[in-house]
C-alpha positions as CSV (number, residue, x, y, z in Angstrom):
1,M,-42.1,-54.2,17.0
2,K,-39.6,-56.0,15.8
3,F,-40.9,-56.1,12.7
4,I,-41.3,-52.8,12.2
5,L,-37.5,-51.8,13.3
6,L,-36.5,-54.9,10.2
7,L,-38.3,-52.7,8.3
8,F,-36.9,-49.4,9.3
9,I,-33.5,-51.2,8.5
10,I,-34.3,-52.6,4.8
11,S,-35.8,-48.9,4.1
12,T,-32.5,-46.8,5.9
13,L,-29.7,-49.5,3.7
14,I,-32.5,-49.4,-0.1
15,S,-32.5,-45.3,0.9
16,V,-28.4,-44.9,1.3
17,V,-27.8,-47.6,-1.8
18,S,-29.5,-46.2,-4.2
19,Q,-28.5,-42.3,-3.6
20,F,-24.9,-43.8,-3.2
21,K,-25.4,-45.8,-6.5
22,Y,-27.1,-43.1,-8.4
23,L,-24.6,-39.9,-6.8
24,K,-21.8,-42.8,-8.5
25,R,-23.4,-42.9,-11.6
26,I,-23.8,-39.0,-12.1
27,S,-20.7,-38.5,-11.3
28,N,-18.8,-40.6,-13.2
29,Y,-21.3,-39.5,-16.5
30,K,-18.5,-38.7,-19.2
31,K,-19.5,-34.8,-20.7
32,T,-18.8,-34.3,-23.8
33,P,-16.0,-32.0,-23.9
34,F,-15.9,-28.5,-26.0
35,K,-14.7,-27.8,-28.8
36,P,-13.4,-24.7,-30.6
37,H,-13.8,-25.4,-33.7
38,Q,-16.7,-27.5,-33.1
39,D,-19.6,-27.4,-35.5
40,K,-22.3,-25.2,-34.4
41,R,-25.7,-25.2,-36.4
42,P,-27.9,-23.0,-36.6
43,V,-30.4,-23.4,-33.2
44,S,-34.5,-22.4,-33.1
45,I,-35.6,-21.6,-29.3
46,I,-39.0,-21.9,-29.2
47,I,-40.5,-20.0,-26.5
48,C,-44.9,-20.4,-25.9
49,A,-46.2,-17.5,-23.5
50,K,-50.1,-16.9,-22.5
51,N,-49.7,-13.4,-20.5
52,E,-45.9,-13.2,-20.2
53,E,-45.4,-9.6,-21.0
54,V,-43.4,-8.9,-17.4
55,N,-41.2,-12.6,-17.3
56,L,-40.2,-11.6,-21.1
57,S,-39.4,-7.8,-20.2
58,S,-37.1,-9.9,-17.7
59,N,-35.8,-12.5,-19.3
60,L,-35.8,-12.8,-22.7
61,E,-32.7,-10.5,-23.7
62,F,-30.4,-13.1,-21.9
63,I,-31.3,-15.2,-24.7
64,L,-30.8,-13.4,-26.8
65,N,-27.9,-12.0,-26.2
66,Q,-25.7,-15.7,-26.4
67,H,-22.4,-16.3,-27.6
68,Y,-23.8,-18.3,-31.1
69,P,-23.2,-17.6,-34.5
70,T,-26.8,-18.4,-35.9
71,F,-29.8,-18.8,-34.0
72,E,-33.0,-17.4,-33.9
73,V,-35.6,-17.1,-30.8
74,I,-39.7,-17.4,-31.7
75,V,-42.5,-16.4,-29.3
76,V,-45.5,-18.0,-29.6
77,N,-48.3,-15.9,-28.1
78,D,-50.9,-18.4,-27.3
79,Y,-53.8,-15.5,-27.5
80,S,-52.5,-14.0,-23.9
81,T,-54.4,-10.9,-23.1
82,D,-51.9,-9.5,-21.5
83,S,-49.4,-6.5,-23.9
84,T,-46.9,-9.6,-24.8
85,S,-46.8,-9.4,-28.3
86,E,-46.1,-5.4,-27.4
87,V,-42.8,-6.4,-25.7
88,I,-41.8,-8.9,-28.1
89,K,-42.1,-6.2,-30.7
90,T,-40.2,-3.8,-28.9
91,F,-37.0,-6.3,-28.7
92,Q,-37.6,-7.2,-32.6
93,N,-36.2,-3.2,-33.4
94,N,-33.1,-4.5,-31.8
95,Y,-32.5,-8.2,-33.2
96,P,-34.0,-9.0,-36.4
97,N,-33.3,-13.0,-35.2
98,L,-36.9,-12.8,-33.1
99,R,-40.3,-14.1,-34.3
100,L,-43.6,-13.4,-32.9
101,I,-46.1,-16.4,-33.9
102,H,-49.6,-16.6,-33.1
103,A,-51.0,-19.3,-31.6
104,I,-54.4,-20.9,-34.0
105,D,-56.0,-23.1,-32.0
106,E,-58.1,-21.0,-28.9
107,N,-59.6,-24.1,-27.1
108,S,-56.3,-25.5,-26.7
109,K,-55.9,-26.4,-22.4
110,S,-52.0,-27.4,-22.9
111,K,-49.1,-25.5,-24.5
112,R,-48.9,-28.8,-27.2
113,S,-50.6,-26.7,-30.6
114,A,-48.2,-23.8,-29.6
115,L,-45.3,-25.8,-29.5
116,K,-46.2,-27.4,-32.7
117,L,-46.6,-24.5,-34.3
118,G,-43.4,-22.4,-33.2
119,I,-41.1,-26.3,-34.0
120,L,-43.0,-25.9,-38.0
121,K,-42.1,-22.8,-38.3
122,S,-38.6,-23.2,-37.3
123,K,-36.1,-22.3,-39.8
124,Y,-33.5,-24.6,-38.2
125,N,-33.2,-28.4,-37.9
126,R,-32.1,-28.2,-34.2
127,I,-35.0,-27.2,-31.5
128,L,-33.8,-25.5,-28.1
129,L,-37.1,-25.1,-25.7
130,T,-37.5,-23.1,-22.9
131,D,-40.1,-20.8,-21.0
132,A,-40.9,-17.1,-20.7
133,D,-40.2,-17.5,-17.4
134,C,-36.7,-18.2,-17.5
135,K,-33.2,-17.2,-18.0
136,P,-30.2,-19.1,-19.3
137,T,-27.0,-18.4,-15.7
138,S,-24.7,-18.0,-18.9
139,K,-24.3,-17.4,-22.1
140,F,-23.2,-20.5,-23.7
141,W,-26.4,-22.7,-23.1
142,I,-27.2,-22.6,-26.6
143,T,-23.1,-23.6,-27.3
144,E,-22.9,-26.2,-23.8
145,M,-26.6,-27.9,-25.8
146,N,-25.5,-27.9,-29.1
147,T,-22.5,-29.9,-28.0
148,C,-24.2,-32.8,-26.6
149,L,-26.6,-33.2,-29.8
150,T,-24.2,-35.4,-31.8
151,K,-24.6,-38.1,-34.5
152,K,-25.6,-40.5,-31.6
153,F,-27.8,-38.7,-29.4
154,N,-31.2,-36.9,-31.1
155,C,-32.3,-34.9,-27.7
156,V,-30.6,-33.5,-24.9
157,L,-31.8,-33.2,-21.1
158,G,-30.5,-29.9,-19.6
159,Y,-31.1,-28.9,-16.0
160,S,-33.3,-25.7,-14.2
161,P,-33.0,-24.4,-11.1
162,Y,-35.6,-21.9,-9.4
163,E,-34.1,-18.5,-8.4
164,Y,-33.6,-19.4,-4.6
165,K,-35.3,-17.0,-1.9
166,S,-35.2,-17.0,1.6
167,T,-37.9,-18.9,2.5
168,F,-39.8,-22.3,3.9
169,L,-41.4,-22.8,0.3
170,N,-38.1,-21.6,-2.0
171,K,-35.9,-24.1,0.2
172,M,-39.2,-27.0,0.0
173,I,-38.9,-25.9,-4.4
174,Q,-35.0,-26.3,-4.3
175,W,-34.8,-29.8,-2.6
176,E,-38.1,-30.9,-5.2
177,T,-36.2,-29.6,-8.0
178,L,-32.5,-31.0,-6.8
179,Q,-34.5,-34.8,-6.3
180,T,-36.7,-35.0,-10.1
181,G,-32.7,-33.8,-11.4
182,I,-31.0,-36.9,-9.6
183,L,-33.7,-39.2,-10.6
184,Y,-34.2,-38.0,-14.7
185,S,-30.3,-37.8,-14.8
186,Y,-30.3,-41.4,-13.1
187,R,-32.9,-43.2,-15.5
188,A,-31.2,-40.5,-18.7
189,I,-27.6,-42.5,-17.9
190,E,-28.9,-45.2,-17.7
191,G,-31.1,-45.4,-20.9
192,K,-34.1,-45.8,-19.3
193,A,-35.0,-42.0,-19.4
194,Y,-39.1,-41.1,-18.6
195,M,-38.8,-36.8,-19.1
196,S,-37.7,-34.1,-19.4
197,V,-37.5,-30.3,-18.0
198,G,-39.6,-28.7,-20.8
199,R,-37.8,-25.5,-19.7
200,N,-34.2,-26.9,-21.1
201,V,-34.2,-29.3,-23.4
202,M,-33.2,-29.8,-27.2
203,Y,-34.4,-31.7,-30.3
204,Q,-33.3,-32.5,-33.2
205,K,-36.5,-30.7,-35.1
206,S,-37.8,-34.4,-37.4
207,F,-36.4,-36.3,-34.4
208,F,-39.3,-34.5,-32.3
209,L,-41.8,-34.6,-34.6
210,E,-41.2,-38.4,-35.3
211,S,-42.3,-39.2,-31.5
212,E,-44.2,-36.4,-30.9
213,N,-48.5,-37.3,-29.5
214,F,-49.9,-34.4,-29.2
215,E,-53.4,-34.8,-30.8
216,K,-54.2,-37.9,-29.0
217,E,-52.7,-35.5,-25.6
218,R,-55.3,-33.1,-26.3
219,G,-57.1,-33.7,-23.1
220,L,-54.2,-33.0,-21.0
221,T,-53.6,-29.6,-19.5
222,S,-48.9,-30.8,-18.8
223,G,-47.2,-33.7,-19.5
224,D,-45.8,-32.5,-23.3
225,D,-42.0,-32.6,-22.4
226,D,-42.5,-36.1,-20.1
227,L,-45.2,-37.7,-23.0
228,L,-43.2,-36.6,-25.6
229,I,-39.6,-38.8,-24.0
230,Q,-42.4,-41.6,-22.8
231,N,-43.0,-41.8,-26.8
232,I,-39.2,-41.8,-27.6
233,K,-39.1,-45.7,-28.8
234,D,-34.7,-45.9,-28.8
235,K,-33.9,-43.7,-25.4
236,S,-30.5,-44.3,-26.2
237,K,-30.9,-41.9,-28.2
238,I,-31.2,-39.3,-24.9
239,S,-28.2,-37.3,-24.2
240,L,-27.5,-35.8,-20.5
241,C,-26.3,-32.1,-20.6
242,L,-24.8,-31.2,-16.6
243,N,-22.5,-28.3,-17.6
244,P,-23.5,-25.4,-15.3
245,E,-23.2,-23.1,-17.8
246,S,-25.9,-24.9,-19.4
247,F,-28.3,-24.1,-17.0
248,V,-31.9,-22.3,-16.7
249,L,-32.4,-20.1,-14.1
250,S,-36.5,-20.3,-13.7
251,Q,-38.4,-18.2,-11.7
252,P,-39.9,-20.4,-8.2
253,K,-44.0,-20.2,-7.1
254,T,-43.5,-17.6,-4.0
255,T,-47.1,-18.7,-2.9
256,W,-48.6,-22.2,-1.2
257,K,-51.5,-22.1,-3.5
258,S,-49.5,-21.4,-6.7
259,W,-46.9,-24.3,-5.7
260,W,-50.2,-26.6,-4.8
261,K,-51.5,-25.9,-8.7
262,Q,-48.2,-26.4,-10.2
263,K,-47.8,-29.6,-8.6
264,Q,-50.7,-30.9,-9.3
265,R,-50.6,-30.2,-12.8
266,H,-47.3,-31.9,-12.9
267,Y,-48.1,-34.7,-11.0
268,S,-51.0,-35.4,-13.1
269,T,-49.0,-37.1,-15.9
270,S,-47.1,-39.8,-13.5
271,P,-50.0,-42.4,-14.4
272,F,-49.3,-42.3,-18.5
273,Y,-45.3,-43.3,-17.8
274,D,-44.1,-46.0,-18.2
275,K,-45.0,-49.3,-16.4
276,S,-40.8,-49.2,-15.4
277,S,-40.6,-45.4,-14.9
278,Q,-44.0,-46.2,-13.0
279,L,-41.7,-49.0,-10.4
280,F,-38.9,-47.0,-10.3
281,L,-41.0,-43.4,-8.6
282,G,-43.6,-45.5,-6.8
283,G,-40.2,-47.3,-5.2
284,Y,-37.9,-44.5,-4.4
285,H,-41.3,-43.1,-2.8
286,F,-42.5,-45.7,-0.9
287,S,-38.6,-46.1,0.7
288,Q,-39.7,-42.5,1.8
289,F,-42.1,-43.1,2.8
290,L,-41.3,-46.2,4.7
291,F,-38.3,-44.3,6.1
292,W,-39.7,-41.3,7.9
293,S,-43.4,-43.6,9.2
294,T,-41.5,-46.6,10.7
295,F,-38.5,-44.4,12.1
296,L,-41.5,-42.2,14.2
297,I,-43.6,-45.3,15.0
298,L,-40.2,-46.8,16.4
299,C,-39.3,-43.4,18.7
300,L,-43.0,-44.1,20.0
301,S,-41.8,-47.2,21.0
302,K,-39.6,-49.1,23.8
303,E,-37.1,-49.6,20.5
304,W,-36.4,-45.7,20.3
305,M,-32.5,-46.0,21.6
306,P,-31.4,-48.4,17.7
307,A,-33.6,-46.7,16.0
308,L,-32.7,-42.9,16.8
309,F,-29.1,-45.2,16.3
310,I,-29.5,-45.7,13.4
311,F,-31.1,-42.6,11.9
312,G,-28.5,-40.8,12.8
313,I,-26.2,-43.2,11.0
314,A,-28.4,-42.8,8.0
315,I,-28.7,-38.9,8.5
316,V,-24.7,-38.9,7.9
317,A,-24.7,-41.0,5.2
318,K,-27.0,-39.3,3.5
319,S,-25.7,-35.8,4.3
320,L,-22.4,-36.7,2.7
321,I,-24.2,-38.3,-0.2
322,T,-26.0,-34.8,-0.4
323,V,-23.2,-32.5,-1.0
324,Q,-21.2,-34.2,-3.6
325,F,-25.0,-33.7,-5.7
326,E,-24.2,-30.0,-4.7
327,K,-21.4,-29.6,-6.7
328,V,-23.1,-31.5,-10.0
329,F,-26.6,-29.4,-9.4
330,K,-25.4,-26.2,-7.9
331,V,-28.2,-26.2,-4.6
332,P,-28.2,-23.8,-2.0
333,K,-25.7,-24.7,0.9
334,S,-28.4,-22.8,3.1
335,V,-31.1,-26.0,2.0
336,L,-28.6,-28.9,2.4
337,W,-28.7,-27.8,6.2
338,I,-31.8,-28.7,6.6
339,W,-32.6,-31.4,4.3
340,P,-34.4,-34.1,6.6
341,I,-37.1,-31.3,7.1
342,L,-37.2,-30.5,3.9
343,E,-37.5,-34.5,2.0
344,A,-40.0,-35.6,5.7
345,S,-42.0,-31.8,4.7
346,L,-41.9,-33.2,0.9
347,L,-43.1,-36.3,1.5
348,I,-46.4,-35.4,3.5
349,L,-47.2,-32.9,0.5
350,Q,-46.8,-34.8,-2.3
351,M,-49.2,-37.4,-0.8
352,G,-51.0,-34.4,0.0
353,I,-51.0,-33.8,-3.6
354,G,-51.8,-37.2,-4.6
355,I,-55.1,-37.8,-3.0
356,S,-56.4,-33.9,-4.2
357,G,-55.3,-34.0,-7.7
358,I,-57.2,-37.3,-7.5
359,F,-61.0,-34.8,-7.4
360,Q,-59.6,-31.4,-9.0
361,K,-58.7,-31.7,-12.3
362,Q,-56.7,-29.4,-14.7
363,K,-58.7,-26.7,-16.8
364,S,-55.6,-25.1,-19.0
365,W,-51.8,-25.0,-18.2
366,Q,-51.4,-21.4,-17.3
């Protein structure tokens, strides 16, 4: 049991020190200051839509009413069977910068074909991607993302939290989104970016077309955003935008079944990450597993008292760190009150999703 206690102490130190390291790097990250007379080059916003009449009706207006001099919004209708096209045509009566394009690859399992078509048809060299179920949190979304796309950086990773709802599932989603944001932000700052959030990312058009490898990924139902980052050879060209006015709010899943299916699709991409990223993520999740599993074992042994003492110190330390992350990523405070429960629950669910993903393959991106 002494060995288990030692493992628990080691995993606790790794967990706390790692979180502190992430916080320090992210908090010290220099944001590109906005300058009133900064060059605002034209931007093409690309949205791939498959049966999104409801979401487009609710969210498209927030994108079209951005405070930015010149931009177009391209919606690529990926063989929708609902009224997606009709919704777009209605908006076009008031917004001449809104374009509707129809996908040409009906057999595509992912949105890669539709996405590439939209980018090839775009007028401008700055490409900003989002999804139909998303809306910017401010009217300066384009401005803030564009500010970070400089001569030095050809790709900007944005952040996209989920709309808050007072359910345990939603709190779980909020917590996972925060953890994901922390990890990919830290790695991007370190010059080792491994993923992006496809609902809020910006590219130079030429940089995107040089990096994409969609033809060889046709069999995959997801991961177009992550694998494109994986294909970028010079990760120093990737920047990060964490200004709250650049955030894009997304609609969360509202049932456990739909969330589980979404996570299976997302996690199916991780085997295609580079070895360095796999080791980083594997180490992060393993240290979490070690922390909670050894603590549980010790609670059922004679070493429960020192284990409980160490656990208490760890919870206090990580709580203080998490509060600081809230200031950066704007997490609902009600989530922070129960973060230990959310972390332990998410770890169990992630293991279940990983195992089930071995036996269940996703057939479509929607």
